[in-house]
C-alpha positions in Angstrom: -0.6 -2.4 31.0 -4.1 -3.8 31.1 -4.0 -4.3 34.9 -4.4 -0.4 35.1 -0.8 0.9 34.7 -1.4 4.6 35.7 0.9 7.6 35.2 3.4 8.2 38.0 2.7 11.3 40.2 3.5 14.7 38.8 4.6 17.7 41.0 1.6 19.6 41.9 1.9 23.3 42.4 -1.8 24.3 42.7 -5.3 23.1 43.2 -5.7 23.3 39.5 -2.8 21.0 39.0 -4.3 18.6 41.5 -7.7 18.8 39.6 -6.0 18.0 36.2 -4.0 15.1 37.7 -7.3 13.5 39.2 -9.2 13.9 35.9 -6.2 12.3 34.0 -6.2 9.3 36.4 -10.0 9.1 36.1 -9.7 9.0 32.2 -6.8 6.3 32.4 -8.8 4.2 34.8 -12.0 4.5 32.8 -10.3 3.6 29.5 -8.5 0.6 31.1 -11.9 -0.7 32.2 -13.4 -0.4 28.8 -10.5 -2.1 27.1 -10.8 -4.9 29.6 -14.4 -5.3 28.5 -13.4 -5.3 24.9 -10.7 -7.8 25.5 -13.2 -10.3 26.6 -14.9 -10.2 23.2 -11.7 -11.2 21.4 -12.2 -14.7 19.7 -9.9 -17.6 20.5 -6.5 -17.2 19.0 -6.6 -13.4 19.0 -6.4 -12.7 22.6 -2.6 -12.2 22.6 -2.6 -10.1 19.6 -5.5 -7.9 20.9 -3.8 -7.5 24.2 -0.5 -6.3 22.6 -2.6 -3.7 20.6 -4.4 -2.5 23.6 -1.1 -2.1 25.6 0.4 0.0 22.8 -2.9 2.2 22.6 -3.0 2.7 26.4 0.7 4.0 26.2 -0.3 6.4 23.5 -3.5 7.5 25.3 -1.6 8.1 28.6 0.9 10.2 26.8 -2.0 12.1 25.1 -3.4 13.0 28.5 -0.1 14.1 30.0 1.3 16.0 27.0 -1.2 18.8 26.9 1.2 21.6 26.0 2.8 22.3 22.5 5.5 19.8 21.7 7.7 22.4 20.3 8.5 26.0 21.6 9.3 28.1 18.6 12.0 30.2 20.3 14.0 27.0 21.0 14.1 26.0 17.3 17.6 26.4 15.8 18.7 26.2 12.1 20.7 23.2 11.3 24.3 23.1 12.1 27.0 22.5 9.4 27.1 18.7 8.6 23.6 17.9 9.9 22.5 17.4 6.2 24.9 16.1 3.6 24.7 16.8 0.0 23.9 13.6 -2.1 26.5 14.2 -4.6 29.1 14.1 -2.0 28.4 10.4 -1.3 30.7 7.8 -3.0 29.0 5.0 -4.9 30.9 1.8 -5.4 31.3 0.3 -8.8 32.7 -3.1 -8.2 29.9 -5.7 -8.3 31.4 -7.8 -5.4 31.3 -4.7 -3.1 27.9 -3.8 -4.2 26.7 -7.3 -3.5 28.4 -7.3 0.0 26.4 -4.1 1.0 23.0 -5.2 -0.5 23.3 -8.5 1.4 22.9 -6.5 4.6 19.7 -4.6 3.5 16.0 -5.1 4.1 13.4 -3.1 2.3 10.0 -2.1 3.9 7.2 -0.5 2.1 4.4 1.2 4.0 1.4 -0.4 2.5 -1.6 0.3 4.8 -3.4 2.9 2.8 -6.6 2.5 0.8 -7.2 4.1 -2.6 -10.5 5.7 -1.6 -9.2 9.3 -2.1 -8.7 8.4 -5.8 -12.1 6.6 -6.1 -10.7 3.1 -5.9 -11.7 0.2 -3.5 -9.0 -1.9 -1.9 -5.4 -1.2 -1.3 -3.9 1.9 -3.0 -0.8 -0.2 -4.0 -3.0 -2.2 -6.5 -3.9 0.9 -8.6 -2.3 0.7 -12.1 0.2 3.4 -12.8 2.2 2.5 -15.8 2.0 -0.1 -18.5 -0.9 -1.9 -16.6 1.5 -2.4 -13.6 0.6 -1.3 -10.1 2.7 0.1 -7.4 3.3 -3.3 -5.9 4.2 -4.8 -9.2 6.8 -2.0 -9.7 8.3 -2.5 -6.3 8.6 -6.3 -6.7 10.2 -5.9 -10.2 12.8 -3.4 -8.7 13.9 -5.9 -6.0 13.8 -8.8 -8.4 16.1 -7.1 -10.9 18.6 -6.0 -8.1 18.6 -9.5 -6.6 19.4 -11.0 -10.1 22.0 -8.4 -11.2 24.1 -8.6 -8.0 23.2 -12.3 -6.9 21.8 -11.1 -3.6 18.8 -11.6 -1.5 17.0 -8.3 -0.5 13.8 -9.2 1.3 10.8 -7.0 0.3 8.5 -6.4 3.4 5.1 -4.9 3.4 3.7 -3.3 6.4 -0.1 -3.6 5.8 -3.0 -2.6 7.9 -6.2 -4.6 8.7 -7.7 -2.5 5.9 -5.2 -3.9 3.2 -3.9 -7.2 4.6 -6.5 -9.6 3.3 -6.4 -8.2 -0.3 -2.5 -8.0 -0.4 -2.1 -11.6 0.8 -4.4 -12.8 -2.0 -2.5 -10.8 -4.7 0.9 -12.0 -3.5 0.3 -15.5 -4.9 1.0 -14.2 -8.4 4.6 -13.6 -7.3 5.3 -17.2 -6.1 7.6 -17.7 -9.2 9.5 -14.4 -8.7 12.8 -14.7 -7.0 11.9 -12.2 -4.2 11.4 -13.0 -0.6 8.3 -11.2 0.3 7.2 -10.9 4.0 4.2 -9.0 5.5 3.3 -7.8 8.9 0.4 -5.6 10.2 0.3 -2.2 11.8 -1.6 -2.1 15.1 -5.3 -2.0 15.2 -6.4 0.7 17.7 -9.8 1.7 18.9 -11.2 5.0 17.8 -12.4 6.9 21.0 -15.3 9.2 21.5 -14.2 12.9 21.5 -16.5 13.7 24.4 -16.2 10.5 26.7 -12.7 9.3 25.6 -14.2 5.9 25.5 -13.7 3.4 22.6 -16.8 3.4 20.4 -16.3 -0.2 19.6 -18.5 -2.9 21.3 -16.8 -5.9 20.0 -13.1 -6.7 18.9 -14.3 -8.4 15.7 -17.2 -6.2 14.5 -17.6 -2.4 14.1 -15.0 -1.9 11.3 -15.4 1.8 11.5 -14.5 1.7 15.2 -11.0 0.8 14.6 -8.0 2.5 12.7 -4.4 1.9 12.0 -2.3 4.4 14.1 0.0 6.0 11.5 3.3 4.8 10.1 5.1 5.6 13.4 3.6 2.3 14.6 6.2 0.5 12.5 8.9 0.1 15.1 6.7 -1.7 17.6 4.8 -3.7 15.0 7.9 -4.8 13.2 9.5 -5.8 16.5 6.4 -7.7 17.7 6.1 -9.5 14.2 9.3 -11.4 14.8 10.7 -10.2 11.4 13.2 -7.8 13.0 14.8 -10.6 15.1 14.8 -12.9 12.0 16.7 -10.4 9.8 19.2 -9.6 12.5 20.0 -13.3 12.7 20.4 -13.4 8.9 23.1 -10.7 9.1 21.0 -7.7 7.9 22.0 -4.4 9.3 19.9 -1.7 7.9 16.3 -1.2 6.6 15.2 1.1 3.9 11.6 2.4 4.6 9.4 4.3 2.2 5.9 4.9 1.1 4.8 2.3 -1.6 3.2 5.2 -3.6 6.5 7.1 -3.8 7.8 5.8 -7.3 11.2 7.5 -6.7 12.0 5.7 -3.5 14.3 3.1 -4.9 17.3 1.2 -3.3 20.2 3.6 -3.5 23.7 2.0 -3.4 25.4 5.3 -2.6 23.3 6.0 0.5 23.7 2.4 1.7 27.4 2.5 1.1 27.7 5.7 3.3 26.0 3.9 6.0 27.9 0.7 6.0 31.3 2.2 5.3 31.6 5.3 7.3 34.7 7.5 7.1 37.6 6.4 9.4 37.0 7.6 13.0 33.3 8.3 12.4 30.4 6.3 13.7 27.8 5.1 11.2 24.4 7.0 11.7 21.6 5.0 13.1 19.0 6.9 11.2 19.2 8.6 7.8 16.4 10.9 6.4 16.3 11.7 2.8 15.2 15.4 2.3 14.9 17.4 -0.8 14.6 21.1 -1.7 11.2 22.7 -1.1 9.1 24.1 -4.0 5.8 25.9 -3.8 4.0 22.6 -3.8 5.9 21.4 -0.6 5.6 24.3 1.8 3.5 22.3 4.2 6.1 19.4 4.3 8.0 18.5 7.5 11.5 19.9 7.8 14.6 19.2 9.8 15.6 21.6 12.6 17.9 21.4 15.6 15.9 21.3 18.8 17.4 21.0 22.3 20.7 19.8 20.7 18.9 17.0 18.6 18.2 16.7 14.9 14.4 16.9 15.0 11.4 16.5 12.4 9.2 19.6 12.7 5.7 19.2 11.2 3.3 22.0 10.4 0.9 20.5 13.0 3.4 21.3 15.8 3.6 25.0 14.8 1.5 27.7 16.4 -0.7 29.7 14.0 1.4 32.8 14.4 4.5 31.0 13.1 2.9 29.0 10.2 3.9 31.6 7.5 7.6 31.4 8.8 7.4 27.5 8.7 6.3 27.7 5.0 9.1 30.0 4.1 11.3 28.3 1.4 14.1 30.8 2.3 14.4 29.8 6.0 13.3 26.2 5.8 14.6 25.0 2.5 14.2 21.2 2.7 11.3 18.9 3.5 11.1 15.1 4.6 10.6 12.7 1.8 9.8 9.9 4.1 12.6 7.8 2.7 14.3 6.5 5.8 17.3 4.4 6.4 17.6 2.9 9.9 19.8 0.5 11.7 18.0 -2.7 12.6 19.9 -3.3 15.9 19.1 0.4 16.9 15.4 -0.3 16.3 15.6 -3.2 18.5 17.3 -1.2 21.2 14.9 1.7 21.2 11.8 -0.6 21.3 13.2 -2.8 24.1 14.3 0.3 26.1 11.1 2.1 25.4 12.9 5.2 24.5 10.7 6.3 21.5 9.0 9.6 21.9 7.2 10.4 18.8 4.9 13.4 18.8 1.3 12.4 19.0 -0.9 13.5 16.1 -4.6 13.9 17.1 -6.6 13.2 14.0 -10.4 14.1 14.5 -12.9 12.3 12.3 -16.6 12.7 11.9 -18.3 9.3 11.3 -21.3 8.7 9.0 -23.5 8.2 12.1 -22.6 11.6 13.3 -20.3 10.4 16.1 -17.2 12.6 16.5 -14.1 10.6 17.3 -10.4 11.1 17.6 -7.5 8.9 16.4 -4.1 9.1 18.1 -1.4 8.6 15.6 2.4 8.9 15.2 4.8 9.4 12.2 7.8 7.3 11.5 10.1 10.2 10.7 9.5 11.9 14.1 11.7 9.2 15.8 14.8 10.7 14.2 15.7 12.4 17.5 15.6 9.1 19.4 18.4 7.5 17.5 22.2 8.2 17.6 24.1 10.0 15.0 21.0 10.8 13.0 21.6 12.7 9.7 19.9 14.1 6.7 20.9 13.7 3.0 19.6 16.1 0.5 18.7 14.0 -2.5 17.7 14.8 -6.0 14.0 15.5 -6.5 13.7 12.4 -8.6 13.7 10.3 -5.4 10.4 11.9 -4.4 7.6 10.9 -6.9 4.6 10.3 -4.8 1.2 9.6 -6.4 -1.3 11.2 -4.2 -3.7 12.6 -6.8 -4.8 12.1 -10.4 -2.5 15.0 -11.3 0.5 13.1 -10.0 -0.9 10.0 -11.9 -0.8 12.0 -15.1 2.8 12.8 -14.7 3.8 9.2 -14.0 1.8 7.9 -16.9 3.3 10.5 -19.4 6.1 10.6 -21.8 8.2 12.4 -19.2 9.3 9.0 -17.9 10.5 5.7 -19.2 10.2 2.5 -17.2 13.3 0.3 -16.7 13.5 -2.5 -14.2 10.6 -1.2 -12.3 12.2 2.3 -12.0 10.8 5.5 -13.6 13.5 7.6 -15.2 13.2 11.1 -16.5 13.4 11.3 -20.3 16.6 12.9 -21.6 14.5 14.9 -24.0 13.0 16.9 -20.9 14.9 20.3 -21.1 14.2 21.0 -17.4 15.1 18.9 -14.3 11.8 19.9 -12.6 8.5 18.3 -13.5 5.6 20.4 -14.7 3.0 21.8 -12.2 -0.3 20.0 -12.9 -3.7 20.9 -11.4 -6.6 18.7 -12.5 -10.0 19.7 -11.3 -12.4 17.6 -9.3 -13.9 16.0 -12.4 -10.6 14.1 -12.6 -10.4 13.1 -9.0 -11.4 9.5 -9.4 -9.1 7.1 -11.5 -11.9 5.9 -13.7 -13.1 9.3 -14.5 -9.5 10.4 -15.1 -9.0 7.6 -17.6 -12.2 8.2 -19.5 -11.3 11.9 -20.1 -8.0 11.0 -21.9 -8.1 9.2 -25.2 -4.5 9.0 -24.7 -2.1 10.6 -22.3 -0.9 14.0 -23.8 2.7 14.7 -24.7 3.9 17.0 -22.0 7.5 17.0 -22.6 7.7 20.7 -22.9 5.0 21.5 -20.4 5.6 23.9 -17.5 2.1 24.3 -16.0 -1.3 22.9 -16.7 -4.5 23.7 -15.0 -7.8 22.0 -16.0 -11.2 22.7 -14.5 -14.7 21.5 -15.3 -15.9 19.1 -17.9 -12.9 18.8 -20.1 -11.7 15.7 -22.4 -8.6 15.2 -24.4 -8.5 13.5 -27.8 -5.5 11.4 -28.9 -2.0 12.6 -29.5 -2.6 16.1 -27.9 0.6 18.1 -27.2 0.8 20.5 -24.3 3.7 23.2 -24.0 4.5 26.0 -21.9 1.5 27.1 -19.6 -1.9 25.8 -20.6 -5.0 26.7 -18.8 -8.4 25.0 -19.7 -11.5 26.3 -18.0 -15.0 24.8 -18.8 -17.6 26.8 -16.9 -20.6 25.3 -15.2 -22.8 23.6 -17.8 -20.1 24.0 -20.5 -17.9 21.2 -22.0 -14.5 21.6 -23.7 -13.3 18.7 -25.9 -9.7 19.2 -27.0 -9.5 17.7 -30.5 -7.1 14.9 -31.5 -3.6 16.1 -32.6 -4.2 19.5 -31.0 -1.0 21.4 -30.0 -1.6 23.9 -27.2 1.4 26.1 -26.4 0.9 29.0 -23.9 -2.8 28.9 -24.3 -5.9 29.7 -22.2 -9.0 27.8 -23.4 -12.3 28.7 -21.9 -16.0 28.6 -22.8 -17.6 25.8 -24.6 -15.8 23.8 -27.2 -17.5 20.5 -28.1 -16.7 18.1 -30.9 -19.7 15.9 -32.0 -19.7 12.6 -34.0 -21.6 12.7 -37.1 
């Protein structure tokens, strides 16, 4: 690629097309020259890795230049045919320990671990934020695999896909698991250059420096990076057949024996799916989530970014599009090898604009792992229970995970049998709770929310010990006011506003 691999000729129907083609070629050639300059700054030992990264980026950039029309035409979207999404409760789950061991022996687990905790006010990898009993996301995932391995005398490897933002910290922390009977491997996402929105040139001047000039290109990069790491080939040689991929901050994304059994023991006469996506029913909180549709005869992930403005409301409809992607994915390892080697992946490009602190406007070209569903054979969805989708993106989510709604068993969060409803409460904490440190300081202890339906908190609010919240509770402290919920308070279907402050004496 770095020798100037340009796009092949396109049929020209007008002078406008000719002009567009020439400008595309100019942009491709110009980027190639800039990348060549950058490659010369790579330190000894990093040239090959840098070249691979640049090759991948050039392919993405060239597609970005060519694909200047909407990737989806709304009128071509069709609702899912029968059988495209199976119901989870239709899957058989083996109970014989030997049979369970035999299928677990063929599994690899990959956790997407490239994100930072900055949105929750933390430095370093998000997976190191404590979520329950002083255990962080990584602790819980290691514990899950450790207990599975011990229970069934198997060896499921845990693989972390890090980014250059998280890799160093994660490698240090992994030392504490040296005595844990889990094989833990890591590999890194690619490291791509941010490009100036006006010039389409990389803003980096050196491969090593300018941290803000580089970015990890979304979790769709997993296919190429996993292949290039050598781990894919390693696991195939070990007899592994499927990989379970999920976000490390989704505490509901645990190894599911029924799904794995469905993949490894298909019904007679049926071919095993190469790609399985877990979906779940939409609620009001999920209307922006990607959904499965049939498009040009293939099962396709439709994201809101692909939808024209005039169709957004229709996309958000929970009556027409009833399910959304949890990003829990089960994929055949041999199929991943095939699509990478044959270069048949065509994930939609996500153009992510950023405004840097120095005022520079840049764009990042990214892809999403689930968008590859259309590039595999026999792809299918499974509509799973909501308990398999427990992401922690905000402090509101963290409150739920830390509460008495859940108990912790072998690294797994399980809904308390005392909860009368299958759904979790809708919790909206205001900006004063956004950062984890501030969130923790505002709770003397996490309230009892077993019978809570809806909680909204806004402004300067604190909670004393042993508070109980039931039904719908709304607490609003206006600007300049403060509300202290006293210890032992029971709030049921209450609105609290104004100024309520408890002072020590």
